[in-house]
GUVEXKE-388421 format. One record per atom (N, C-alpha, C): residue in one letter; x, y, z. Coordinates in steps of 0.2 Angstrom, whole numbers, padded with zeros to 4 digits, always signed. Example, Ala and Ser with C-alpha at 12.3 -4.5 7.8 and 13.67 -1.06 7.14 Angstrom:
2
A+0066-0028+0039;A+0062-0022+0039;A+0066-0016+0039;S+0064-0011+0035;S+0068-0005+0036;S+0064+0000+0039;
END
This chain:
190
X-0130+0127+0031;X-0125+0131+0030;X-0119+0129+0027;X-0116+0132+0022;X-0111+0129+0018;X-0103+0133+0021;X-0098+0129+0020;X-0091+0132+0022;X-0089+0137+0018;X-0086+0141+0020;X-0084+0148+0016;X-0077+0146+0012;X-0074+0140+0014;X-0068+0138+0012;X-0067+0130+0011;X-0064+0128+0006;X-0063+0120+0005;X-0055+0119+0007;X-0054+0114+0012;X-0047+0113+0014;X-0047+0106+0011;X-0041+0104+0008;X-0038+0097+0007;X-0031+0098+0010;X-0028+0092+0013;X-0022+0091+0016;X-0019+0085+0014;X-0013+0085+0013;X-0010+0078+0012;X-0007+0075+0019;X-0006+0069+0019;X-0004+0066+0025;X+0002+0070+0029;X+0002+0069+0036;X+0007+0072+0039;X+0014+0070+0036;X+0014+0063+0034;X+0022+0060+0032;X+0024+0064+0026;X+0019+0067+0022;X+0021+0070+0016;X+0025+0078+0017;X+0023+0080+0022;X+0027+0087+0025;X+0035+0085+0028;X+0036+0079+0028;X+0043+0078+0031;X+0048+0077+0025;X+0054+0076+0027;X+0059+0075+0022;X+0057+0069+0017;X+0056+0070+0012;X+0055+0065+0006;X+0060+0062+0002;X+0066+0065+0002;X+0072+0063-0002;X+0070+0063-0010;X+0068+0068-0013;X+0068+0068-0020;X+0075+0067-0024;X+0073+0066-0031;X+0079+0065-0035;X+0083+0071-0035;X+0090+0071-0036;X+0095+0077-0036;X+0093+0081-0043;X+0096+0087-0043;X+0095+0090-0049;X+0098+0086-0055;X+0095+0087-0061;X+0098+0084-0067;X+0095+0077-0068;X+0091+0075-0062;X+0088+0068-0063;X+0083+0068-0069;X+0082+0062-0072;X+0078+0061-0077;X+0071+0057-0076;X+0067+0056-0081;X+0061+0053-0080;X+0061+0047-0075;X+0066+0043-0076;X+0066+0036-0072;X+0066+0037-0064;X+0071+0042-0063;X+0073+0044-0056;X+0066+0048-0053;X+0064+0053-0057;X+0057+0057-0055;X+0051+0051-0054;X+0051+0046-0058;X+0044+0042-0057;X+0047+0037-0052;X+0053+0035-0050;X+0054+0031-0044;X+0052+0034-0037;X+0054+0042-0038;X+0050+0045-0032;X+0043+0046-0031;X+0039+0047-0037;X+0032+0047-0037;X+0029+0040-0036;X+0033+0034-0037;X+0030+0028-0035;X+0032+0027-0028;X+0038+0029-0026;X+0038+0029-0018;X+0033+0032-0014;X+0031+0038-0016;X+0025+0042-0014;X+0019+0037-0014;X+0017+0034-0019;X+0011+0030-0020;X+0012+0024-0014;X+0018+0021-0015;X+0019+0016-0010;X+0018+0017-0003;X+0022+0023-0001;X+0021+0025+0006;X+0014+0026+0008;X+0011+0029+0004;X+0003+0030+0005;X-0001+0024+0007;X+0000+0020+0003;X-0002+0013+0004;X+0000+0009+0011;X+0007+0009+0011;X+0010+0006+0017;X+0007+0010+0024;X+0007+0016+0024;X+0004+0020+0029;X-0003+0021+0031;X-0006+0017+0026;X-0013+0017+0026;X-0017+0024+0025;X-0014+0029+0022;X-0017+0035+0022;X-0020+0037+0015;X-0021+0033+0011;X-0023+0033+0004;X-0023+0029-0001;X-0025+0029-0007;X-0025+0025-0012;X-0017+0025-0016;X-0017+0020-0020;X-0010+0019-0023;X-0007+0023-0029;X-0007+0029-0027;X-0005+0034-0032;X-0002+0040-0030;X+0004+0041-0033;X+0008+0047-0031;X+0010+0051-0036;X+0011+0058-0036;X+0013+0063-0041;X+0017+0068-0038;X+0021+0071-0043;X+0025+0077-0041;X+0026+0081-0047;X+0027+0088-0046;X+0027+0093-0051;X+0034+0096-0050;X+0037+0096-0055;X+0044+0099-0056;X+0044+0105-0061;X+0047+0111-0059;X+0048+0117-0064;X+0057+0116-0065;X+0058+0113-0071;X+0066+0112-0071;X+0068+0106-0066;X+0073+0109-0063;X+0075+0105-0057;X+0072+0106-0050;X+0068+0110-0050;X+0065+0112-0044;X+0057+0107-0043;X+0058+0103-0037;X+0052+0101-0035;X+0047+0105-0032;X+0042+0107-0036;X+0036+0112-0032;X+0032+0109-0028;X+0030+0103-0028;X+0025+0100-0024;X+0023+0093-0025;X+0021+0089-0021;X+0020+0082-0022;X+0013+0081-0020;X+0010+0075-0022;X+0003+0074-0021;X+0002+0066-0020;X-0002+0064-0016;X-0005+0057-0015;X-0012+0057-0015;X-0015+0051-0016;X-0022+0051-0016;X-0025+0050-0009;X-0028+0055-0007;X-0031+0056-0001;X-0039+0057-0001;X-0043+0054-0006;X-0051+0054-0008;X-0054+0053+0000;X-0052+0046+0003;X-0056+0045+0008;X-0054+0048+0015;X-0048+0050+0016;X-0046+0054+0022;X-0048+0061+0021;X-0049+0064+0015;X-0051+0070+0015;X-0059+0072+0013;X-0062+0065+0012;X-0069+0065+0010;X-0071+0069+0004;X-0066+0069-0001;X-0067+0073-0007;X-0065+0069-0014;X-0069+0068-0018;X-0068+0064-0023;X-0062+0067-0028;X-0061+0074-0028;X-0056+0077-0031;X-0049+0076-0028;X-0049+0073-0023;X-0042+0073-0020;X-0037+0067-0023;X-0036+0067-0029;X-0032+0062-0032;X-0025+0065-0031;X-0020+0061-0033;X-0013+0063-0032;X-0011+0068-0037;X-0013+0068-0043;X-0011+0073-0048;X-0015+0080-0046;X-0021+0080-0044;X-0025+0086-0042;X-0021+0089-0036;X-0019+0085-0031;X-0016+0087-0024;X-0009+0091-0027;X-0005+0087-0032;X+0001+0090-0033;X+0001+0096-0037;X-0004+0097-0042;X-0005+0103-0046;X-0008+0107-0042;X-0013+0107-0037;X-0015+0112-0033;X-0009+0115-0028;X-0005+0110-0025;X+0000+0112-0021;X+0006+0117-0025;X+0007+0115-0031;X+0012+0118-0036;X+0009+0126-0036;X+0002+0126-0039;X-0001+0132-0040;X-0001+0137-0034;X-0002+0134-0029;X-0002+0138-0022;X+0006+0141-0021;X+0010+0137-0023;X+0017+0138-0021;X+0019+0144-0026;X+0017+0143-0033;X+0020+0149-0038;X+0014+0155-0037;X+0009+0154-0034;X+0003+0159-0034;X-0001+0160-0040;X-0001+0156-0045;X-0006+0157-0050;X-0009+0150-0052;X-0014+0150-0056;X-0018+0144-0057;X-0015+0140-0063;X-0011+0144-0067;X-0007+0141-0073;X+0001+0141-0071;X+0004+0135-0070;X+0010+0135-0069;X+0015+0137-0074;X+0013+0136-0080;X+0018+0139-0085;X+0015+0144-0089;X+0018+0150-0089;X+0014+0155-0094;X+0020+0156-0099;X+0018+0156-0105;X+0023+0157-0111;X+0026+0151-0113;X+0030+0151-0118;X+0034+0146-0121;X+0040+0144-0115;X+0042+0137-0115;X+0047+0136-0111;X+0054+0138-0114;X+0060+0139-0110;X+0065+0142-0112;X+0066+0149-0111;X+0071+0152-0113;X+0072+0159-0111;X+0070+0160-0104;X+0073+0158-0099;X+0072+0159-0093;X+0066+0156-0089;X+0061+0153-0094;X+0057+0148-0090;X+0058+0140-0091;X+0059+0138-0085;X+0060+0130-0086;X+0053+0126-0087;X+0055+0120-0091;X+0049+0117-0092;X+0046+0113-0085;X+0038+0114-0085;X+0035+0111-0080;X+0033+0104-0082;X+0034+0100-0076;X+0033+0092-0077;X+0028+0089-0072;X+0023+0086-0074;X+0019+0082-0069;X+0021+0075-0070;X+0024+0072-0065;X+0025+0064-0065;X+0021+0061-0060;X+0018+0056-0064;X+0012+0053-0059;X+0013+0046-0060;X+0012+0042-0054;X+0013+0035-0055;X+0008+0031-0060;X+0002+0034-0061;X-0002+0030-0066;X-0006+0035-0070;X-0008+0033-0075;X-0011+0037-0080;X-0017+0041-0077;X-0018+0047-0078;X-0023+0051-0075;X-0030+0049-0077;X-0034+0049-0072;X-0041+0048-0075;X-0045+0053-0078;X-0051+0052-0080;X-0053+0058-0083;X-0054+0065-0080;X-0055+0064-0073;X-0055+0071-0070;X-0048+0074-0070;X-0043+0070-0069;X-0036+0072-0069;X-0033+0074-0076;X-0036+0071-0080;X-0034+0073-0088;X-0036+0080-0089;X-0043+0082-0086;X-0045+0090-0087;X-0040+0094-0083;X-0038+0091-0077;X-0034+0096-0072;X-0027+0097-0076;X-0025+0092-0080;X-0018+0093-0084;X-0019+0098-0089;X-0025+0098-0092;X-0026+0102-0099;X-0025+0109-0096;X-0028+0111-0090;X-0029+0118-0087;X-0023+0121-0083;X-0019+0116-0081;X-0014+0117-0075;X-0008+0121-0079;X-0007+0121-0084;X-0001+0124-0087;X+0005+0120-0086;X+0005+0114-0088;X+0012+0110-0088;X+0013+0109-0096;X+0020+0108-0095;X+0023+0106-0102;X+0024+0099-0104;X+0024+0095-0098;X+0026+0088-0099;X+0021+0083-0094;X+0019+0077-0096;X+0016+0073-0091;X+0019+0066-0093;X+0022+0063-0087;X+0027+0058-0087;X+0021+0052-0083;X+0021+0047-0087;X+0016+0042-0083;X+0020+0035-0082;X+0019+0032-0076;X+0021+0025-0075;X+0015+0020-0077;X+0011+0018-0072;X+0006+0013-0075;X+0001+0016-0080;X-0001+0011-0085;X-0007+0013-0089;X-0015+0013-0085;X-0019+0016-0088;X-0025+0015-0086;X-0029+0008-0086;X-0026+0004-0091;X-0029-0004-0089;X-0025-0006-0084;X-0019-0005-0082;X-0016-0007-0076;X-0020-0006-0069;X-0022+0001-0070;X-0026+0004-0063;X-0032+0000-0063;X-0036-0002-0069;X-0042-0004-0068;X-0041-0012-0067;X-0037-0016-0070;X-0036-0022-0069;X-0032-0025-0062;X-0028-0021-0060;X-0024-0023-0054;X-0027-0021-0048;X-0030-0014-0048;X-0033-0012-0043;X-0040-0011-0042;X-0044-0011-0048;X-0051-0011-0048;X-0054-0004-0049;X-0050+0000-0051;X-0053+0008-0051;X-0056+0009-0058;X-0061+0012-0058;X-0064+0014-0065;X-0062+0021-0067;X-0057+0023-0072;X-0054+0028-0073;X-0058+0034-0077;X-0063+0031-0079;X-0069+0035-0083;X-0067+0036-0091;X-0070+0039-0095;X-0071+0039-0102;X-0066+0044-0105;X-0059+0042-0105;X-0055+0047-0107;X-0056+0047-0115;X-0055+0053-0119;X-0055+0052-0126;X-0049+0047-0129;X-0052+0045-0134;X-0048+0038-0138;X-0041+0041-0139;X-0040+0047-0141;X-0033+0049-0142;X-0032+0054-0138;X-0031+0053-0132;X-0030+0057-0127;X-0023+0059-0126;X-0019+0056-0128;X-0011+0058-0129;X-0010+0064-0135;X-0014+0062-0140;X-0013+0068-0145;X-0017+0074-0144;X-0023+0072-0140;X-0026+0079-0137;X-0022+0084-0133;X-0017+0081-0129;X-0012+0084-0125;X-0008+0087-0129;X-0004+0083-0134;X+0001+0085-0138;X-0001+0091-0142;X-0007+0092-0145;X-0011+0097-0148;X-0010+0102-0144;X-0010+0103-0138;X-0010+0108-0133;X-0003+0110-0131;X+0002+0107-0134;X+0009+0108-0131;X+0012+0104-0125;X+0008+0098-0123;X+0009+0095-0118;X+0013+0089-0121;X+0019+0088-0119;X+0023+0081-0121;X+0020+0076-0116;X+0019+0070-0119;X+0016+0065-0115;X+0022+0059-0115;X+0024+0055-0110;X+0029+0051-0110;X+0025+0045-0105;X+0024+0038-0108;X+0021+0033-0104;X+0026+0028-0103;X+0024+0024-0098;X+0027+0017-0096;X+0033+0018-0093;X+0035+0023-0090;X+0041+0025-0087;X+0040+0021-0080;X+0045+0017-0078;X+0045+0012-0072;X+0038+0010-0071;X+0035+0008-0076;X+0028+0004-0076;X+0028-0001-0072;X+0033-0006-0073;X+0031-0013-0068;X+0033-0010-0060;X+0036-0006-0058;X+0036-0003-0051;X+0029+0000-0049;X+0027+0004-0053;X+0020+0007-0052;X+0014+0001-0052;X+0016-0004-0057;X+0010-0010-0057;X+0010-0012-0050;X+0017-0013-0048;X+0017-0018-0041;X+0013-0014-0035;X+0013-0007-0035;X+0010-0004-0030;X+0003-0004-0030;X+0000-0004-0037;X-0007-0006-0038;X-0009-0013-0035;X-0005-0017-0037;X-0007-0024-0035;X-0006-0024-0028;X-0001-0021-0024;X-0001-0022-0017;X-0007-0019-0013;X-0009-0014-0017;X-0015-0010-0014;X-0022-0015-0014;X-0022-0018-0020;X-0028-0022-0021;X-0026-0029-0016;X-0020-0031-0014;X-0020-0037-0010;X-0022-0036-0003;X-0020-0029-0001;X-0022-0027+0005;X-0030-0026+0006;X-0034-0026+0000;X-0041-0025+0001;X-0042-0018+0001;X-0038-0014-0001;X-0040-0007-0002;X-0047-0004-0005;X-0050+0000-0003;X-0056+0002-0006;X-0055+0005-0012;X-0059+0005-0018;X-0058+0008-0024;X-0062+0015-0025;X-0060+0020-0023;X-0063+0027-0022;X-0059+0031-0026;
END
């Protein structure tokens, strides 16, 4: 017999006060927040070394961390958790409808590491305007040993062609440090 519902949850600590950056914060401050989420997830032993957050303009809509093992679900990556939380908050599957401006703030997904192939697909369909990335895919693979899957060779251009701005290497070294710390602790690679 199958369940009638699928339930995924973030760690209890993610519901507490998280101290996001203030209004007007830029990519570096928002990335520092996403990296802090990833670090806390590793230090608390609640999941993998990945953190993400979704903003609509200056408003933090949702956060996500990797909870694959805790939730027993391969889809429970930080980006998917943050996007799903934001979608539930706004009550629709596409976060941004129509062009930004004229009353609609830009929607940004800020993630501590380059999205894997699954999260790349989620970014395409979630309705974000911007993707801000810390560590690169090769960092994830070499430092933490994760297989990120076969992204298209020109994946940033694929997103740009769909109106999604991509900014990479934001606070890359800080994000790399979390990946290395996870590997040093012997964390599983799921």
